[in-house]
C-alpha positions as CSV (number, residue, x, y, z in Angstrom):
1,M,45.5,64.2,78.9
2,T,46.7,60.1,78.6
3,Q,49.9,59.9,79.7
4,S,50.9,57.4,77.1
5,I,51.3,60.0,75.0
6,P,54.8,61.4,74.4
7,L,54.9,64.9,76.1
8,Y,55.8,66.4,72.7
9,Q,52.8,65.0,71.1
10,Q,50.4,66.3,73.9
11,I,51.4,69.7,73.2
12,K,51.2,69.0,69.6
13,Q,47.6,68.1,69.8
14,H,46.6,71.0,71.9
15,I,48.1,73.2,69.6
16,L,46.2,71.3,66.3
17,I,42.8,71.2,68.4
18,R,43.0,74.9,68.9
19,I,43.7,75.4,65.1
20,E,41.0,73.1,63.9
21,S,38.5,74.7,66.6
22,G,39.7,78.4,64.9
23,E,40.4,79.1,68.4
24,Y,43.8,79.9,66.9
25,P,43.2,81.5,63.6
26,L,45.2,82.2,60.9
27,H,48.0,84.4,61.8
28,H,47.4,84.2,65.5
29,Q,50.3,84.2,67.8
30,I,50.6,80.8,69.7
31,P,51.9,80.9,73.2
32,P,55.8,81.2,73.4
33,E,57.9,77.5,74.2
34,Q,58.6,78.9,77.7
35,E,54.8,79.1,78.4
36,L,53.9,76.0,76.6
37,A,56.7,74.3,78.9
38,G,55.6,75.7,81.9
39,Q,51.6,74.7,81.2
40,F,52.3,71.1,80.5
41,K,55.3,70.6,83.1
42,V,57.9,69.9,80.5
43,S,61.5,70.9,79.5
44,R,61.6,73.8,77.1
45,M,63.4,71.2,74.5
46,T,60.0,68.9,74.4
47,A,58.0,72.3,73.7
48,H,60.4,73.2,71.1
49,K,59.9,69.6,69.3
50,A,56.3,70.3,69.4
51,I,56.7,73.3,68.0
52,R,59.2,72.7,65.4
53,D,57.2,69.4,64.2
54,L,54.4,71.9,63.6
55,V,56.4,74.0,61.7
56,Q,57.9,71.4,59.1
57,E,54.1,70.0,58.6
58,G,53.2,73.3,57.8
59,Y,51.0,74.3,60.4
60,L,53.2,77.0,62.0
61,M,55.4,79.8,60.8
62,R,58.2,81.3,62.6
63,R,59.0,84.8,62.3
64,A,62.7,86.2,63.7
65,G,62.0,88.3,66.8
66,L,58.4,88.2,66.6
67,G,57.3,84.7,67.5
68,T,55.5,81.6,66.1
69,F,52.1,82.2,64.1
70,V,49.2,80.1,62.6
71,T,49.7,79.8,58.7
72,E,47.8,78.5,55.9
73,P,49.0,74.5,55.1
74,K,51.2,74.4,52.2
75,A,49.8,73.8,49.0
76,E,51.1,69.7,48.0
77,S,51.3,68.0,44.7
78,P,52.2,64.6,44.1
79,L,55.9,64.3,42.5
80,A,55.6,60.5,40.8
81,D,52.3,61.5,39.1
82,I,51.0,64.6,37.5
83,N,47.6,66.5,38.7
84,N,45.6,69.2,37.4
85,I,46.8,72.1,39.2
86,A,43.2,73.6,38.8
87,D,42.1,70.6,40.4
88,E,44.0,70.5,42.9
89,V,43.1,73.6,44.6
90,R,39.4,73.0,43.7
91,L,40.0,70.1,46.0
92,R,41.2,72.1,48.9
93,G,38.1,74.0,48.7
94,H,39.7,77.0,47.3
95,E,39.0,79.5,43.8
96,Y,41.5,78.7,40.6
97,S,42.3,81.1,38.3
98,N,45.3,82.2,36.1
99,S,46.6,84.5,34.1
100,V,48.5,83.8,30.7
101,L,51.5,86.0,30.1
102,V,52.9,84.5,26.6
103,L,51.8,82.1,24.1
104,E,53.7,82.0,21.0
105,A,55.5,80.1,18.8
106,I,59.7,80.6,19.2
107,R,62.9,78.9,17.7
108,A,64.6,76.6,20.4
109,N,67.9,77.8,21.8
110,E,70.6,75.3,22.9
111,E,68.7,74.7,26.2
112,V,65.4,74.0,25.1
113,A,66.6,72.1,21.9
114,L,68.6,69.8,24.4
115,H,65.6,69.2,26.3
116,M,63.3,68.5,23.7
117,G,65.3,66.9,22.0
118,M,65.4,69.0,18.6
119,R,67.6,70.7,16.2
120,L,68.6,74.0,17.4
121,N,66.5,76.7,16.2
122,A,63.9,74.0,15.7
123,R,60.1,75.6,15.9
124,V,58.5,75.2,19.2
125,F,55.3,76.3,21.3
126,H,56.0,78.6,24.3
127,S,53.9,79.7,27.2
128,V,54.0,81.2,30.2
129,I,51.2,81.1,32.9
130,V,50.8,82.0,36.6
131,H,48.5,79.8,38.3
132,L,46.8,81.2,41.2
133,E,44.7,80.1,44.3
134,N,42.3,82.6,46.0
135,K,43.7,85.1,43.9
136,L,47.6,84.6,45.2
137,P,50.2,83.0,42.8
138,I,51.4,79.7,43.6
139,Q,52.8,78.6,40.6
140,V,54.8,80.2,37.4
141,E,54.6,77.3,34.5
142,E,56.8,78.2,31.8
143,R,56.4,75.3,29.2
144,F,57.9,74.4,25.6
145,V,55.7,72.0,23.3
146,H,56.4,69.8,20.5
147,P,54.2,71.6,17.7
148,A,54.1,68.7,15.4
149,L,52.7,66.4,18.3
150,V,50.0,69.2,19.6
151,P,49.2,71.5,16.5
152,G,46.2,73.2,18.2
153,Y,48.3,74.1,21.5
154,L,48.5,77.8,20.6
155,Q,44.3,78.1,20.0
156,C,43.8,76.9,23.2
157,D,42.1,78.6,25.6
158,F,44.1,78.4,28.7
159,G,41.8,80.6,30.7
160,Q,39.3,77.5,30.6
161,Q,41.6,75.0,30.3
162,T,45.3,74.3,31.9
163,P,48.2,73.2,29.8
164,N,48.0,69.9,31.7
165,A,44.2,69.3,30.9
166,Y,44.6,70.0,27.2
167,L,47.8,68.0,26.8
168,V,46.6,64.8,28.8
169,E,43.4,64.9,26.4
170,H,45.4,65.5,23.0
171,C,48.6,63.0,24.2
172,P,47.8,60.3,27.1
173,L,50.8,60.2,29.4
174,S,53.3,57.6,28.6
175,D,56.5,58.6,30.4
176,L,57.5,61.2,32.9
177,E,60.3,63.0,34.2
178,H,60.9,65.1,37.0
179,V,63.8,67.1,38.6
180,V,63.9,69.2,41.7
181,E,65.9,71.7,42.6
182,A,65.6,74.1,45.7
183,R,66.7,77.8,43.7
184,M,66.5,81.7,44.3
185,A,63.9,82.5,41.6
186,P,64.9,85.4,38.7
187,V,63.8,88.8,39.3
188,N,60.7,88.3,36.7
189,I,59.8,84.7,38.5
190,G,60.1,86.6,41.6
191,D,57.7,89.5,40.6
192,W,55.1,87.1,39.4
193,L,55.1,84.9,42.3
194,Q,55.1,88.2,44.5
195,L,58.1,87.2,46.6
196,S,60.7,89.0,48.4
197,P,63.8,88.6,47.2
198,E,65.3,86.4,49.9
199,T,62.5,84.0,49.4
200,P,63.4,80.6,47.9
201,C,61.6,78.7,45.2
202,L,60.8,75.1,44.4
203,L,61.8,74.3,40.7
204,V,60.3,71.2,39.1
205,T,61.7,70.4,35.8
206,R,59.2,68.3,33.9
207,R,59.0,66.2,30.6
208,T,56.5,64.4,29.5
209,W,56.3,61.8,26.6
210,S,53.3,60.1,24.9
211,L,53.5,56.7,23.2
212,H,57.3,57.6,24.0
213,Q,57.6,60.5,22.1
214,L,58.5,63.7,24.0
215,V,55.4,66.4,23.8
216,S,56.7,69.0,26.6
217,F,59.2,70.5,28.3
218,A,58.1,72.7,31.7
219,R,59.6,74.5,34.6
220,L,57.2,74.8,37.4
221,W,58.3,77.6,40.0
222,H,56.5,77.5,43.4
223,P,57.1,79.6,46.6
224,G,59.4,77.7,48.9
225,D,57.4,78.9,51.9
226,K,53.8,77.6,50.8
227,Y,54.5,74.6,48.6
228,K,55.6,71.0,49.0
229,L,56.2,68.1,47.1
230,R,55.0,64.7,48.0
231,S,55.8,61.1,46.9
232,T,55.0,57.8,47.8
233,L,56.5,54.1,46.9
234,K,55.5,50.9,47.4
235,L,57.8,48.1,48.6
236,G,57.8,44.7,48.2
């Protein structure tokens, strides 16, 4: 290997080449740090940095007491935009499906009324949908929608069209607000995402406006160990 490449990068490339070629398939256990350090004649700290980087980048996963294993790269969504989750899954070459758990009209409680800018007990549309990638849950979407702005929401077949796609079609986006938190999931969310009790979630709270009218408030729950959010910013 070219000596101008930092040693830890050489180890990263070595592992990545084997992942991409299939020599290290999904769930394969990679050699331990000590073995990699000996193979490349570097310190264990250098080997540790290479593996740590690949864990942070989503290629590897550490399991306490067992070792380090190849994992499926985390699903990724842009934070500064709204993409249709079905399109994201299909662009990764995977199968998208969903399960509609709730589709109803309810009365807004204090939290929903505050986020939606409504009166307490005002009528609001409510949906809960589990989005799946290759039949595995990757997001629970709980959404509240202003009925006067999207009157046909409850009649939509969300097995054929996601709420995001439906809202973009009927209420073109003019403003967007995102709040991201690391949270432990409530029991029902954890069950729907098939999470163990100790697995944290990424919770994205999203509000969207069309022509400066607030249309929708959503809570989007993602498994923290399988999902990441990305944001880019152009300066100058």
